DRENZADO-433337 format. One line per 8 residues: number of its first residue (from 1); their letters; for each residue z, y, x of N, C-alpha, C. Coordinates in pm, whole numbers. Example, Ala and Ser with C-alpha at 12.3 -4.5 7.8 and 13.67 -1.06 7.14 Angstrom:
1) AS) 780/-569/1319/780/-450/1230/780/-330/1320; 708/-225/1285/714/-106/1367/787/3/1290
END
This chain:
1) MEVIQGLQ) 1693/143/-350/1561/159/-353/1513/72/-431; 1387/74/-519/1292/57/-595/1184/-69/-524; 1217/-180/-635/1073/-316/-614/1065/-361/-757; 926/-300/-775/874/-319/-915/859/-487/-940; 921/-521/-1046/862/-668/-1076/695/-656/-1143; 635/-775/-1119/490/-758/-1184/405/-717/-1061; 463/-669/-947/370/-631/-829/376/-721/-730; 270/-732/-640/267/-849/-530/302/-722/-422
9) YSENHHWV) 383/-796/-284/395/-730/-169/389/-769/-46; 313/-685/48/259/-754/187/369/-760/279; 382/-813/376/483/-861/460/467/-692/560; 374/-637/546/333/-475/571/395/-369/496; 459/-404/427/507/-306/303/425/-232/237; 331/-304/173/250/-239/84/276/-349/-68; 251/-247/-162/250/-307/-316/135/-323/-347; 51/-426/-458/-71/-512/-501/-29/-489/-660
17) RVEGTRAV) -90/-414/-689/-124/-393/-859/-308/-485/-905; -279/-585/-968/-388/-653/-970/-470/-595/-1112; -551/-583/-1112/-654/-509/-1220/-752/-556/-1229; -785/-673/-1294/-903/-772/-1292/-933/-799/-1149; -1062/-747/-1136/-1097/-783/-954/-1055/-675/-857; -1032/-602/-888/-952/-483/-833/-800/-516/-758; -776/-431/-638/-622/-478/-627/-629/-271/-589; -514/-233/-660/-459/-92/-648/-345/-101/-545
25) IGMTDFAQ) -359/-49/-422/-240/-82/-292/-173/82/-276; -52/55/-256/37/146/-239/134/108/-109; 242/205/-88/340/191/22/445/148/-80; 549/84/-57/671/47/-96/774/141/-97; 867/151/-205/966/252/-202/1029/243/-58; 1057/114/-30/1162/95/86/1073/148/216; 948/99/221/883/184/356/871/326/389; 875/387/222/872/525/273/999/591/297
33) EEFGMVMF) 1103/505/272/1222/578/302/1213/540/423; 1219/456/514/1203/412/621/1124/516/737; 1012/525/681/923/626/746/998/784/738; 1036/835/626/1076/948/607/946/1036/552; 941/1174/561/855/1249/467/752/1222/553; 632/1176/433/507/1164/486/408/1291/513; 401/1322/633/323/1456/655/126/1438/666; 89/1304/685/-26/1308/737/-91/1170/659
41) VELPEVGD) -168/1141/586/-252/1002/524/-414/1002/580; -381/845/654/-572/857/716/-606/742/616; -694/746/534/-763/639/466/-925/629/465; -938/523/460/-1106/460/467/-1189/583/346; -1319/552/381/-1406/586/289/-1403/510/183; -1469/568/35/-1506/472/-45/-1654/400/-6; -1665/273/5/-1795/189/10/-1745/121/144; -1654/163/245/-1573/91/364/-1534/-50/300
49) TVQAGEPF) -1545/-149/398/-1499/-279/348/-1362/-290/435; -1284/-389/378/-1154/-402/476/-1120/-558/459; -1051/-605/566/-1009/-721/553/-887/-746/569; -796/-857/507/-673/-871/488/-591/-904/617; -509/-836/650/-433/-829/769/-463/-749/890; -605/-674/851/-646/-600/940/-621/-412/921; -601/-340/996/-614/-198/988/-687/-128/904; -662/-48/792/-714/28/738/-726/180/706
57) GSMESVKT) -619/216/774/-586/365/785/-459/384/861; -428/499/837/-275/530/916/-172/639/846; -51/627/881/23/718/813/96/806/903; 118/956/920/224/994/987/304/1061/936; 474/1037/988/593/1092/933/636/1167/976; 739/1229/956/841/1301/1024/893/1240/1152; 917/1057/1152/983/999/1220/884/892/1319; 760/872/1254/655/765/1329/519/783/1292
65) VTELYAPV) 425/768/1362/278/668/1321/292/557/1302; 247/488/1193/180/398/1180/86/366/1117; 10/214/1155/-103/181/1119/-79/99/992; -158/149/848/-162/75/720/-253/-69/726; -214/-194/712/-304/-329/700/-332/-333/534; -449/-361/538/-486/-427/407/-427/-563/363; -358/-544/256/-304/-699/209/-412/-800/141; -529/-734/140/-645/-826/50/-765/-771/105
73) SGTIVDTN) -871/-846/101/-1012/-843/156/-1100/-770/49; -1195/-695/76/-1315/-613/-10/-1331/-491/40; -1391/-425/-97/-1491/-305/-82/-1392/-179/-132; -1371/-83/-63/-1256/39/-130/-1365/89/-256; -1326/91/-340/-1381/156/-467/-1317/319/-499; -1208/326/-447/-1146/463/-479/-1014/503/-389; -1013/600/-349/-919/662/-274/-830/764/-346; -694/783/-291/-582/891/-360/-638/997/-268
81) QKLHKEPN) -748/1091/-349/-785/1219/-296/-633/1341/-273; -540/1339/-349/-449/1393/-341/-350/1409/-229; -354/1281/-195/-247/1234/-40/-350/1371/85; -456/1404/46/-507/1466/161/-420/1624/200; -406/1665/69/-324/1814/40/-171/1762/1; -122/1689/-47/5/1642/-53/41/1472/-44; 51/1454/121/42/1337/158/201/1279/114; 306/1375/109/434/1348/49/476/1313/-85
89) VINMSPYG) 361/1299/-180/352/1222/-308/408/1096/-262; 356/1008/-153/402/906/-150/549/878/-173; 612/967/-91/787/978/-76/842/998/-229; 767/1071/-315/797/1108/-441/780/1017/-535; 649/957/-508/616/832/-656/545/753/-576; 604/652/-473/557/569/-414/470/445/-486; 513/419/-655/443/311/-730/369/396/-822; 356/557/-848/299/599/-916/163/695/-850
97) QGWLLVIE) 181/848/-855/108/919/-811/91/879/-638; 143/830/-607/119/807/-454/39/664/-405; -9/614/-491/-122/509/-440/-171/569/-306; -240/419/-274/-333/502/-141/-481/432/-192; -513/330/-240/-652/301/-248/-665/193/-376; -814/174/-383/-843/66/-496/-957/-32/-415; -938/-145/-413/-1042/-233/-360/-1064/-322/-454; -1210/-348/-454/-1283/-446/-515/-1254/-587/-429
105) MSDSSELA) -1176/-686/-478/-1137/-796/-404/-1255/-864/-369; -1308/-927/-252/-1412/-1012/-230/-1344/-1163/-214; -1177/-1214/-227/-1151/-1295/-244/-1002/-1319/-298; -998/-1332/-395/-893/-1339/-468/-807/-1404/-471; -846/-1525/-384/-737/-1638/-353/-634/-1574/-249; -681/-1473/-175/-568/-1408/-55/-421/-1372/-145; -473/-1339/-254/-329/-1270/-356/-238/-1383/-355; -253/-1503/-265/-148/-1622/-299/-67/-1607/-157
113) QLWDAERY) -90/-1535/-78/-35/-1484/47/64/-1384/55; 53/-1313/-50/166/-1193/-128/271/-1260/-161; 379/-1188/-144/502/-1189/-197/528/-1170/-342; 626/-1212/-424/663/-1187/-576/786/-1064/-517; 830/-994/-615/920/-877/-613/1072/-953/-553; 1131/-1058/-596/1225/-1137/-574/1235/-1132/-394; 1092/-1193/-344/1114/-1229/-234/1105/-1097/-138; 1032/-1050/-165/1049/-877/-81/1183/-853/-103
121) KATYIHE) 1256/-811/-209/1372/-782/-241/1456/-875/-120; 1451/-968/-133/1548/-1075/-79/1542/-1035/94; 1412/-1029/100/1385/-1013/279/1376/-892/337; 1389/-796/261/1385/-633/321/1519/-524/276; 1520/-574/157/1675/-446/84/1799/-580/73; 1859/-491/121/1980/-585/179/2101/-443/125; 2130/-496/-54/2189/-422/-109/2346/-469/-123
END
């Protein structure tokens, strides 16, 4: 299972790539493997606001339905429209084409609550 150095991770299995004042959010490789083939993704609308730790959408796989939780607070500025037609892109490219959304962060200090790759790997990946 892949854990990318330089990204930050939430306990809810989302990765965060910071680009200035924006955070690109996706599902970790560990999570997509645990959930199985993704069949449907529900994401918020551009312009919606999200709060760190609160649900922003859901994902349905062959195994389960789960809520998706925002790792940071802010305003949605982009969502991955490709996931409406091809949600399983999350399985094929969780750190690339399978990204979920982009948030204009309202409080970048929340990033301090996220984990680095080593901590995420040590907590969830038992090789």
